[in-house]
PDB file as gemmi writes it, atoms N, CA and C in Angstrom:
CRYST1    1.000    1.000    1.000  90.00  90.00  90.00 P 1                      
ATOM      1  N   UNK A   1     -11.638 -13.516  19.494  1.00  0.00           N  
ATOM      2  CA  UNK A   1     -10.168 -12.701  19.288  1.00  0.00           C  
ATOM      3  C   UNK A   1     -10.928 -11.928  18.175  1.00  0.00           C  
ATOM      4  N   UNK A   2     -10.387 -10.495  18.534  1.00  0.00           N  
ATOM      5  CA  UNK A   2     -10.379  -9.322  17.043  1.00  0.00           C  
ATOM      6  C   UNK A   2     -10.122  -9.990  15.786  1.00  0.00           C  
ATOM      7  N   UNK A   3     -10.583  -9.672  14.860  1.00  0.00           N  
ATOM      8  CA  UNK A   3      -9.772  -9.966  13.582  1.00  0.00           C  
ATOM      9  C   UNK A   3      -9.328  -8.058  13.102  1.00  0.00           C  
ATOM     10  N   UNK A   4      -8.058  -8.576  12.446  1.00  0.00           N  
ATOM     11  CA  UNK A   4      -7.581  -7.342  12.197  1.00  0.00           C  
ATOM     12  C   UNK A   4      -8.087  -6.436  10.943  1.00  0.00           C  
ATOM     13  N   UNK A   5      -8.055  -5.056  10.389  1.00  0.00           N  
ATOM     14  CA  UNK A   5      -8.842  -4.485   9.408  1.00  0.00           C  
ATOM     15  C   UNK A   5      -7.899  -4.639   8.325  1.00  0.00           C  
ATOM     16  N   UNK A   6      -7.860  -5.337   6.921  1.00  0.00           N  
ATOM     17  CA  UNK A   6      -7.877  -4.947   6.226  1.00  0.00           C  
ATOM     18  C   UNK A   6      -7.812  -3.623   5.432  1.00  0.00           C  
ATOM     19  N   UNK A   7      -6.783  -2.740   5.016  1.00  0.00           N  
ATOM     20  CA  UNK A   7      -7.110  -1.550   4.112  1.00  0.00           C  
ATOM     21  C   UNK A   7      -6.202  -1.674   2.979  1.00  0.00           C  
ATOM     22  N   UNK A   8      -7.345  -1.308   1.569  1.00  0.00           N  
ATOM     23  CA  UNK A   8      -6.608  -0.993   0.349  1.00  0.00           C  
ATOM     24  C   UNK A   8      -6.510   0.597   0.027  1.00  0.00           C  
ATOM     25  N   UNK A   9      -5.249   0.500  -0.326  1.00  0.00           N  
ATOM     26  CA  UNK A   9      -4.974   1.820  -0.926  1.00  0.00           C  
ATOM     27  C   UNK A   9      -3.849   1.689  -1.975  1.00  0.00           C  
ATOM     28  N   UNK A  10      -4.375   3.045  -2.961  1.00  0.00           N  
ATOM     29  CA  UNK A  10      -3.515   3.205  -4.710  1.00  0.00           C  
ATOM     30  C   UNK A  10      -2.742   4.338  -3.973  1.00  0.00           C  
ATOM     31  N   UNK A  11      -1.122   4.265  -4.458  1.00  0.00           N  
ATOM     32  CA  UNK A  11      -0.443   5.229  -4.120  1.00  0.00           C  
ATOM     33  C   UNK A  11       0.304   5.357  -5.005  1.00  0.00           C  
ATOM     34  N   UNK A  12       0.277   6.647  -5.500  1.00  0.00           N  
ATOM     35  CA  UNK A  12       1.555   7.462  -6.780  1.00  0.00           C  
ATOM     36  C   UNK A  12       2.437   7.976  -5.831  1.00  0.00           C  
ATOM     37  N   UNK A  13       3.301   7.483  -6.306  1.00  0.00           N  
ATOM     38  CA  UNK A  13       4.836   8.246  -5.711  1.00  0.00           C  
ATOM     39  C   UNK A  13       5.092   9.089  -6.505  1.00  0.00           C  
ATOM     40  N   UNK A  14       5.443  10.249  -6.702  1.00  0.00           N  
ATOM     41  CA  UNK A  14       6.015  11.476  -7.395  1.00  0.00           C  
ATOM     42  C   UNK A  14       7.472  11.724  -7.001  1.00  0.00           C  
ATOM     43  N   UNK A  15       8.635  12.218  -7.923  1.00  0.00           N  
ATOM     44  CA  UNK A  15       9.828  12.370  -8.193  1.00  0.00           C  
ATOM     45  C   UNK A  15      10.448  11.745  -9.136  1.00  0.00           C  
ATOM     46  N   UNK A  16      11.801  11.677  -8.384  1.00  0.00           N  
ATOM     47  CA  UNK A  16      12.884  10.837  -8.971  1.00  0.00           C  
ATOM     48  C   UNK A  16      12.916   9.502  -8.646  1.00  0.00           C  
ATOM     49  N   UNK A  17      12.058   8.515  -9.119  1.00  0.00           N  
ATOM     50  CA  UNK A  17      11.316   7.074  -8.457  1.00  0.00           C  
ATOM     51  C   UNK A  17      11.645   6.472  -9.609  1.00  0.00           C  
ATOM     52  N   UNK A  18      12.026   6.522 -10.305  1.00  0.00           N  
ATOM     53  CA  UNK A  18      12.248   5.613 -11.804  1.00  0.00           C  
ATOM     54  C   UNK A  18      13.890   5.364 -11.703  1.00  0.00           C  
ATOM     55  N   UNK A  19      14.159   4.512 -12.257  1.00  0.00           N  
ATOM     56  CA  UNK A  19      15.756   3.801 -12.303  1.00  0.00           C  
ATOM     57  C   UNK A  19      16.768   4.147 -11.063  1.00  0.00           C  
ATOM     58  N   UNK A  20      15.714   4.051 -10.151  1.00  0.00           N  
ATOM     59  CA  UNK A  20      16.588   3.802  -8.797  1.00  0.00           C  
ATOM     60  C   UNK A  20      16.516   2.532  -7.901  1.00  0.00           C  
ATOM     61  N   UNK A  21      15.491   1.615  -8.689  1.00  0.00           N  
ATOM     62  CA  UNK A  21      15.702   0.682  -7.711  1.00  0.00           C  
ATOM     63  C   UNK A  21      14.224   0.518  -7.033  1.00  0.00           C  
ATOM     64  N   UNK A  22      13.191   1.451  -7.231  1.00  0.00           N  
ATOM     65  CA  UNK A  22      12.385   1.496  -6.324  1.00  0.00           C  
ATOM     66  C   UNK A  22      11.122   0.321  -6.282  1.00  0.00           C  
ATOM     67  N   UNK A  23      10.979   0.137  -7.449  1.00  0.00           N  
ATOM     68  CA  UNK A  23       9.760  -1.295  -7.744  1.00  0.00           C  
ATOM     69  C   UNK A  23      10.647  -2.298  -6.707  1.00  0.00           C  
ATOM     70  N   UNK A  24      11.627  -2.908  -7.074  1.00  0.00           N  
ATOM     71  CA  UNK A  24      12.308  -3.999  -6.004  1.00  0.00           C  
ATOM     72  C   UNK A  24      12.165  -3.623  -4.908  1.00  0.00           C  
ATOM     73  N   UNK A  25      12.679  -2.297  -4.343  1.00  0.00           N  
ATOM     74  CA  UNK A  25      12.635  -2.213  -2.758  1.00  0.00           C  
ATOM     75  C   UNK A  25      11.507  -2.245  -2.507  1.00  0.00           C  
ATOM     76  N   UNK A  26      10.712  -1.776  -3.405  1.00  0.00           N  
ATOM     77  CA  UNK A  26       9.052  -1.913  -2.433  1.00  0.00           C  
ATOM     78  C   UNK A  26       8.544  -3.049  -2.154  1.00  0.00           C  
ATOM     79  N   UNK A  27       8.933  -3.919  -3.313  1.00  0.00           N  
ATOM     80  CA  UNK A  27       8.925  -5.219  -3.207  1.00  0.00           C  
ATOM     81  C   UNK A  27       9.219  -5.954  -1.560  1.00  0.00           C  
ATOM     82  N   UNK A  28      10.434  -6.100  -1.565  1.00  0.00           N  
ATOM     83  CA  UNK A  28      11.222  -6.550  -0.620  1.00  0.00           C  
ATOM     84  C   UNK A  28      10.632  -6.016   0.531  1.00  0.00           C  
ATOM     85  N   UNK A  29      10.336  -4.457   0.680  1.00  0.00           N  
ATOM     86  CA  UNK A  29       9.749  -3.821   2.028  1.00  0.00           C  
ATOM     87  C   UNK A  29       8.081  -4.478   2.190  1.00  0.00           C  
ATOM     88  N   UNK A  30       7.847  -4.800   0.962  1.00  0.00           N  
ATOM     89  CA  UNK A  30       6.441  -5.030   1.211  1.00  0.00           C  
ATOM     90  C   UNK A  30       5.831  -6.628   1.623  1.00  0.00           C  
ATOM     91  N   UNK A  31       6.934  -7.244   1.381  1.00  0.00           N  
ATOM     92  CA  UNK A  31       7.060  -8.866   1.355  1.00  0.00           C  
ATOM     93  C   UNK A  31       7.386  -8.771   2.733  1.00  0.00           C  
ATOM     94  N   UNK A  32       8.291  -7.836   3.764  1.00  0.00           N  
ATOM     95  CA  UNK A  32       8.766  -8.200   4.907  1.00  0.00           C  
ATOM     96  C   UNK A  32       7.586  -7.702   5.930  1.00  0.00           C  
ATOM     97  N   UNK A  33       6.800  -6.898   5.375  1.00  0.00           N  
ATOM     98  CA  UNK A  33       5.580  -6.034   5.994  1.00  0.00           C  
ATOM     99  C   UNK A  33       4.606  -6.857   5.894  1.00  0.00           C  
ATOM    100  N   UNK A  34       4.487  -8.051   5.201  1.00  0.00           N  
ATOM    101  CA  UNK A  34       3.007  -8.965   4.786  1.00  0.00           C  
ATOM    102  C   UNK A  34       1.966  -7.780   4.098  1.00  0.00           C  
ATOM    103  N   UNK A  35       2.505  -6.894   3.114  1.00  0.00           N  
ATOM    104  CA  UNK A  35       1.878  -5.847   2.336  1.00  0.00           C  
ATOM    105  C   UNK A  35       1.933  -7.139   0.846  1.00  0.00           C  
ATOM    106  N   UNK A  36       0.534  -6.511   0.691  1.00  0.00           N  
ATOM    107  CA  UNK A  36      -0.050  -7.554  -0.863  1.00  0.00           C  
ATOM    108  C   UNK A  36       0.267  -6.682  -1.685  1.00  0.00           C  
ATOM    109  N   UNK A  37       0.000  -6.848  -2.943  1.00  0.00           N  
ATOM    110  CA  UNK A  37      -0.246  -5.635  -4.078  1.00  0.00           C  
ATOM    111  C   UNK A  37       0.494  -5.829  -5.215  1.00  0.00           C  
ATOM    112  N   UNK A  38       0.387  -4.876  -5.791  1.00  0.00           N  
ATOM    113  CA  UNK A  38       1.615  -4.101  -7.255  1.00  0.00           C  
ATOM    114  C   UNK A  38       2.250  -2.921  -7.073  1.00  0.00           C  
ATOM    115  N   UNK A  39       3.048  -2.953  -7.984  1.00  0.00           N  
ATOM    116  CA  UNK A  39       3.747  -1.940  -8.333  1.00  0.00           C  
ATOM    117  C   UNK A  39       4.328  -1.911  -9.374  1.00  0.00           C  
ATOM    118  N   UNK A  40       4.163  -0.688 -10.377  1.00  0.00           N  
ATOM    119  CA  UNK A  40       4.624  -0.442 -11.801  1.00  0.00           C  
ATOM    120  C   UNK A  40       5.240   0.850 -11.826  1.00  0.00           C  
ATOM    121  N   UNK A  41       5.950   0.922 -12.739  1.00  0.00           N  
ATOM    122  CA  UNK A  41       6.210   2.513 -13.032  1.00  0.00           C  
ATOM    123  C   UNK A  41       5.064   3.150 -14.598  1.00  0.00           C  
ATOM    124  N   UNK A  42       4.944   4.543 -14.573  1.00  0.00           N  
ATOM    125  CA  UNK A  42       3.884   5.005 -15.199  1.00  0.00           C  
ATOM    126  C   UNK A  42       4.796   5.718 -16.378  1.00  0.00           C  
ATOM    127  N   UNK A  43       4.126   5.829 -17.502  1.00  0.00           N  
ATOM    128  CA  UNK A  43       5.011   6.723 -18.219  1.00  0.00           C  
ATOM    129  C   UNK A  43       5.247   8.287 -18.164  1.00  0.00           C  
ATOM    130  N   UNK A  44       4.518   8.228 -17.193  1.00  0.00           N  
ATOM    131  CA  UNK A  44       4.541  10.056 -16.608  1.00  0.00           C  
ATOM    132  C   UNK A  44       6.007  10.240 -15.553  1.00  0.00           C  
ATOM    133  N   UNK A  45       6.767   9.087 -15.417  1.00  0.00           N  
ATOM    134  CA  UNK A  45       7.745   9.082 -14.674  1.00  0.00           C  
ATOM    135  C   UNK A  45       7.562   8.636 -13.152  1.00  0.00           C  
ATOM    136  N   UNK A  46       6.500   8.664 -12.479  1.00  0.00           N  
ATOM    137  CA  UNK A  46       5.859   8.179 -11.177  1.00  0.00           C  
ATOM    138  C   UNK A  46       5.673   6.741 -11.235  1.00  0.00           C  
ATOM    139  N   UNK A  47       5.579   6.298  -9.794  1.00  0.00           N  
ATOM    140  CA  UNK A  47       5.338   4.842  -9.591  1.00  0.00           C  
ATOM    141  C   UNK A  47       4.125   4.619  -8.874  1.00  0.00           C  
ATOM    142  N   UNK A  48       3.182   3.548  -9.776  1.00  0.00           N  
ATOM    143  CA  UNK A  48       1.946   3.315  -9.176  1.00  0.00           C  
ATOM    144  C   UNK A  48       2.356   2.185  -8.225  1.00  0.00           C  
ATOM    145  N   UNK A  49       1.328   2.291  -7.259  1.00  0.00           N  
ATOM    146  CA  UNK A  49       1.827   0.904  -6.072  1.00  0.00           C  
ATOM    147  C   UNK A  49      -0.038   0.682  -5.639  1.00  0.00           C  
ATOM    148  N   UNK A  50      -0.377  -0.655  -5.854  1.00  0.00           N  
ATOM    149  CA  UNK A  50      -1.677  -1.176  -5.238  1.00  0.00           C  
ATOM    150  C   UNK A  50      -1.286  -1.500  -4.001  1.00  0.00           C  
ATOM    151  N   UNK A  51      -1.845  -1.514  -2.954  1.00  0.00           N  
ATOM    152  CA  UNK A  51      -1.322  -2.223  -1.421  1.00  0.00           C  
ATOM    153  C   UNK A  51      -2.845  -2.765  -0.365  1.00  0.00           C  
ATOM    154  N   UNK A  52      -2.425  -3.701  -0.241  1.00  0.00           N  
ATOM    155  CA  UNK A  52      -3.410  -4.294   0.954  1.00  0.00           C  
ATOM    156  C   UNK A  52      -2.939  -4.571   2.078  1.00  0.00           C  
ATOM    157  N   UNK A  53      -3.243  -3.947   3.022  1.00  0.00           N  
ATOM    158  CA  UNK A  53      -2.431  -4.711   4.513  1.00  0.00           C  
ATOM    159  C   UNK A  53      -3.047  -4.163   5.851  1.00  0.00           C  
ATOM    160  N   UNK A  54      -2.968  -5.160   6.712  1.00  0.00           N  
ATOM    161  CA  UNK A  54      -3.459  -4.160   8.245  1.00  0.00           C  
ATOM    162  C   UNK A  54      -3.244  -2.722   8.205  1.00  0.00           C  
ATOM    163  N   UNK A  55      -3.585  -2.473   9.187  1.00  0.00           N  
ATOM    164  CA  UNK A  55      -3.699  -0.967   8.946  1.00  0.00           C  
ATOM    165  C   UNK A  55      -2.311  -0.584   9.262  1.00  0.00           C  
ATOM    166  N   UNK A  56      -1.679  -1.103  10.353  1.00  0.00           N  
ATOM    167  CA  UNK A  56      -0.575  -0.519  11.054  1.00  0.00           C  
ATOM    168  C   UNK A  56       0.807  -0.957  10.113  1.00  0.00           C  
ATOM    169  N   UNK A  57       0.524  -2.113   9.173  1.00  0.00           N  
ATOM    170  CA  UNK A  57       1.625  -2.490   8.283  1.00  0.00           C  
ATOM    171  C   UNK A  57       1.387  -1.604   7.488  1.00  0.00           C  
ATOM    172  N   UNK A  58       0.026  -1.079   6.446  1.00  0.00           N  
ATOM    173  CA  UNK A  58      -0.178   0.110   6.050  1.00  0.00           C  
ATOM    174  C   UNK A  58       0.560   1.041   6.046  1.00  0.00           C  
ATOM    175  N   UNK A  59       0.081   1.899   7.219  1.00  0.00           N  
ATOM    176  CA  UNK A  59       0.948   2.838   7.646  1.00  0.00           C  
ATOM    177  C   UNK A  59       2.425   2.836   7.783  1.00  0.00           C  
ATOM    178  N   UNK A  60       3.242   1.826   7.675  1.00  0.00           N  
ATOM    179  CA  UNK A  60       4.378   1.332   8.041  1.00  0.00           C  
ATOM    180  C   UNK A  60       5.010   1.778   6.419  1.00  0.00           C  
ATOM    181  N   UNK A  61       4.369   1.290   5.581  1.00  0.00           N  
ATOM    182  CA  UNK A  61       4.899   0.607   4.263  1.00  0.00           C  
ATOM    183  C   UNK A  61       4.851   2.206   3.541  1.00  0.00           C  
ATOM    184  N   UNK A  62       3.424   3.034   3.859  1.00  0.00           N  
ATOM    185  CA  UNK A  62       3.199   4.405   3.309  1.00  0.00           C  
ATOM    186  C   UNK A  62       4.586   5.284   4.018  1.00  0.00           C  
ATOM    187  N   UNK A  63       4.720   4.990   4.993  1.00  0.00           N  
ATOM    188  CA  UNK A  63       6.032   5.781   5.808  1.00  0.00           C  
ATOM    189  C   UNK A  63       7.595   5.327   4.571  1.00  0.00           C  
ATOM    190  N   UNK A  64       7.775   4.199   4.712  1.00  0.00           N  
ATOM    191  CA  UNK A  64       8.923   3.742   3.887  1.00  0.00           C  
ATOM    192  C   UNK A  64       8.474   4.709   2.028  1.00  0.00           C  
ATOM    193  N   UNK A  65       7.538   4.265   1.757  1.00  0.00           N  
ATOM    194  CA  UNK A  65       7.119   5.089   0.491  1.00  0.00           C  
ATOM    195  C   UNK A  65       7.635   6.462   0.236  1.00  0.00           C  
ATOM    196  N   UNK A  66       7.400   7.451   1.450  1.00  0.00           N  
ATOM    197  CA  UNK A  66       7.566   9.292   1.637  1.00  0.00           C  
ATOM    198  C   UNK A  66       9.211   9.137   1.252  1.00  0.00           C  
ATOM    199  N   UNK A  67       9.816   8.119   1.551  1.00  0.00           N  
ATOM    200  CA  UNK A  67      11.567   8.073   1.406  1.00  0.00           C  
ATOM    201  C   UNK A  67      12.059   7.509   0.419  1.00  0.00           C  
ATOM    202  N   UNK A  68      11.245   5.892   0.193  1.00  0.00           N  
ATOM    203  CA  UNK A  68      12.248   4.870  -0.488  1.00  0.00           C  
ATOM    204  C   UNK A  68      13.297   4.671  -0.325  1.00  0.00           C  
ATOM    205  N   UNK A  69      13.721   3.893  -1.498  1.00  0.00           N  
ATOM    206  CA  UNK A  69      15.332   3.699  -1.659  1.00  0.00           C  
ATOM    207  C   UNK A  69      16.518   4.379  -1.568  1.00  0.00           C  
ATOM    208  N   UNK A  70      17.657   4.328  -1.263  1.00  0.00           N  
ATOM    209  CA  UNK A  70      18.405   5.329  -0.939  1.00  0.00           C  
ATOM    210  C   UNK A  70      18.749   6.658  -2.392  1.00  0.00           C  
ATOM    211  N   UNK A  71      18.452   6.039  -3.453  1.00  0.00           N  
ATOM    212  CA  UNK A  71      18.964   7.100  -4.627  1.00  0.00           C  
ATOM    213  C   UNK A  71      17.549   7.732  -4.882  1.00  0.00           C  
ATOM    214  N   UNK A  72      16.646   7.486  -4.255  1.00  0.00           N  
ATOM    215  CA  UNK A  72      15.029   7.937  -4.971  1.00  0.00           C  
ATOM    216  C   UNK A  72      15.083   9.472  -4.338  1.00  0.00           C  
ATOM    217  N   UNK A  73      14.107  10.276  -4.863  1.00  0.00           N  
ATOM    218  CA  UNK A  73      13.774  11.460  -4.349  1.00  0.00           C  
ATOM    219  C   UNK A  73      12.470  11.775  -4.122  1.00  0.00           C  
ATOM    220  N   UNK A  74      11.653  11.631  -3.147  1.00  0.00           N  
ATOM    221  CA  UNK A  74      10.586  11.149  -3.719  1.00  0.00           C  
ATOM    222  C   UNK A  74       9.899  12.431  -2.962  1.00  0.00           C  
ATOM    223  N   UNK A  75       8.876  13.336  -3.491  1.00  0.00           N  
ATOM    224  CA  UNK A  75       8.757  14.829  -3.767  1.00  0.00           C  
ATOM    225  C   UNK A  75       6.971  14.423  -3.180  1.00  0.00           C  
ATOM    226  N   UNK A  76       6.283  13.620  -3.414  1.00  0.00           N  
ATOM    227  CA  UNK A  76       4.778  13.764  -3.244  1.00  0.00           C  
ATOM    228  C   UNK A  76       4.506  12.009  -3.107  1.00  0.00           C  
ATOM    229  N   UNK A  77       3.757  12.054  -2.470  1.00  0.00           N  
ATOM    230  CA  UNK A  77       2.335  10.794  -2.024  1.00  0.00           C  
ATOM    231  C   UNK A  77       1.333  10.931  -2.732  1.00  0.00           C  
ATOM    232  N   UNK A  78       0.401  10.563  -3.734  1.00  0.00           N  
ATOM    233  CA  UNK A  78      -1.167  10.770  -3.733  1.00  0.00           C  
ATOM    234  C   UNK A  78      -1.536   9.274  -3.293  1.00  0.00           C  
ATOM    235  N   UNK A  79      -2.770   9.365  -2.484  1.00  0.00           N  
ATOM    236  CA  UNK A  79      -2.800   8.322  -1.913  1.00  0.00           C  
ATOM    237  C   UNK A  79      -4.646   8.126  -2.174  1.00  0.00           C  
ATOM    238  N   UNK A  80      -5.033   7.505  -2.825  1.00  0.00           N  
ATOM    239  CA  UNK A  80      -6.486   6.957  -2.535  1.00  0.00           C  
ATOM    240  C   UNK A  80      -6.697   5.667  -1.943  1.00  0.00           C  
ATOM    241  N   UNK A  81      -8.180   5.793  -1.123  1.00  0.00           N  
ATOM    242  CA  UNK A  81      -8.374   4.644  -0.497  1.00  0.00           C  
ATOM    243  C   UNK A  81      -9.571   3.671  -1.438  1.00  0.00           C  
ATOM    244  N   UNK A  82      -9.462   2.541  -1.510  1.00  0.00           N  
ATOM    245  CA  UNK A  82     -10.647   1.522  -2.309  1.00  0.00           C  
ATOM    246  C   UNK A  82     -10.913   0.511  -1.572  1.00  0.00           C  
ATOM    247  N   UNK A  83     -12.066  -0.265  -2.348  1.00  0.00           N  
ATOM    248  CA  UNK A  83     -12.541  -1.514  -1.515  1.00  0.00           C  
ATOM    249  C   UNK A  83     -11.550  -2.610  -1.521  1.00  0.00           C  
ATOM    250  N   UNK A  84     -11.235  -3.537  -0.647  1.00  0.00           N  
ATOM    251  CA  UNK A  84     -10.125  -4.345  -0.229  1.00  0.00           C  
ATOM    252  C   UNK A  84     -10.847  -5.674  -1.481  1.00  0.00           C  
ATOM    253  N   UNK A  85      -9.780  -6.171  -2.384  1.00  0.00           N  
ATOM    254  CA  UNK A  85      -9.935  -6.727  -3.409  1.00  0.00           C  
ATOM    255  C   UNK A  85      -9.059  -8.461  -2.872  1.00  0.00           C  
ATOM    256  N   UNK A  86      -8.007  -8.394  -1.626  1.00  0.00           N  
ATOM    257  CA  UNK A  86      -7.764  -9.624  -1.198  1.00  0.00           C  
ATOM    258  C   UNK A  86      -6.692 -10.291  -2.133  1.00  0.00           C  
ATOM    259  N   UNK A  87      -6.097  -9.368  -2.334  1.00  0.00           N  
ATOM    260  CA  UNK A  87      -4.797  -9.521  -3.376  1.00  0.00           C  
ATOM    261  C   UNK A  87      -4.028 -10.297  -2.581  1.00  0.00           C  
ATOM    262  N   UNK A  88      -3.152 -11.373  -3.318  1.00  0.00           N  
ATOM    263  CA  UNK A  88      -2.462 -12.132  -2.881  1.00  0.00           C  
ATOM    264  C   UNK A  88      -0.800 -12.240  -3.002  1.00  0.00           C  
ATOM    265  N   UNK A  89       0.167 -11.849  -2.289  1.00  0.00           N  
ATOM    266  CA  UNK A  89       1.623 -11.717  -2.816  1.00  0.00           C  
ATOM    267  C   UNK A  89       1.397 -10.172  -3.255  1.00  0.00           C  
ATOM    268  N   UNK A  90       2.967 -10.063  -3.536  1.00  0.00           N  
ATOM    269  CA  UNK A  90       3.068  -8.380  -3.986  1.00  0.00           C  
ATOM    270  C   UNK A  90       3.925  -8.736  -5.178  1.00  0.00           C  
ATOM    271  N   UNK A  91       3.260  -8.336  -6.238  1.00  0.00           N  
ATOM    272  CA  UNK A  91       4.250  -8.381  -7.927  1.00  0.00           C  
ATOM    273  C   UNK A  91       4.795  -7.180  -8.661  1.00  0.00           C  
ATOM    274  N   UNK A  92       5.716  -6.988  -9.216  1.00  0.00           N  
ATOM    275  CA  UNK A  92       6.268  -6.069  -9.842  1.00  0.00           C  
ATOM    276  C   UNK A  92       5.321  -6.239 -10.968  1.00  0.00           C  
ATOM    277  N   UNK A  93       4.776  -4.902 -11.822  1.00  0.00           N  
ATOM    278  CA  UNK A  93       4.674  -5.309 -13.173  1.00  0.00           C  
ATOM    279  C   UNK A  93       5.312  -4.286 -13.888  1.00  0.00           C  
ATOM    280  N   UNK A  94       5.570  -4.836 -15.475  1.00  0.00           N  
ATOM    281  CA  UNK A  94       6.567  -4.351 -16.012  1.00  0.00           C  
ATOM    282  C   UNK A  94       5.403  -4.115 -17.561  1.00  0.00           C  
ATOM    283  N   UNK A  95       5.106  -2.508 -18.025  1.00  0.00           N  
ATOM    284  CA  UNK A  95       4.410  -2.636 -18.791  1.00  0.00           C  
ATOM    285  C   UNK A  95       4.955  -2.372 -20.170  1.00  0.00           C  
TER     286      UNK A  95                                                      
END                                                                             
């Protein structure tokens, strides 16, 4: 049986993404898609996400990030790939 490839992405979500429930909704969506990682607000008004998942789940999660929750106005995603860290769970970080 073939093993599924896990990918690691760091995502910066830009636009009106704070004060609109982005982090809580990202956690809900990530949990439903079996995406592991972390999400937090940045001081510059953007949202940072560290995510690990199977390739298809990651693509679906990134697609969700492009629009976010109803009140969000996502303008841009900056996505970088990194080494898999085998993160367990998806947590909201409060800085």
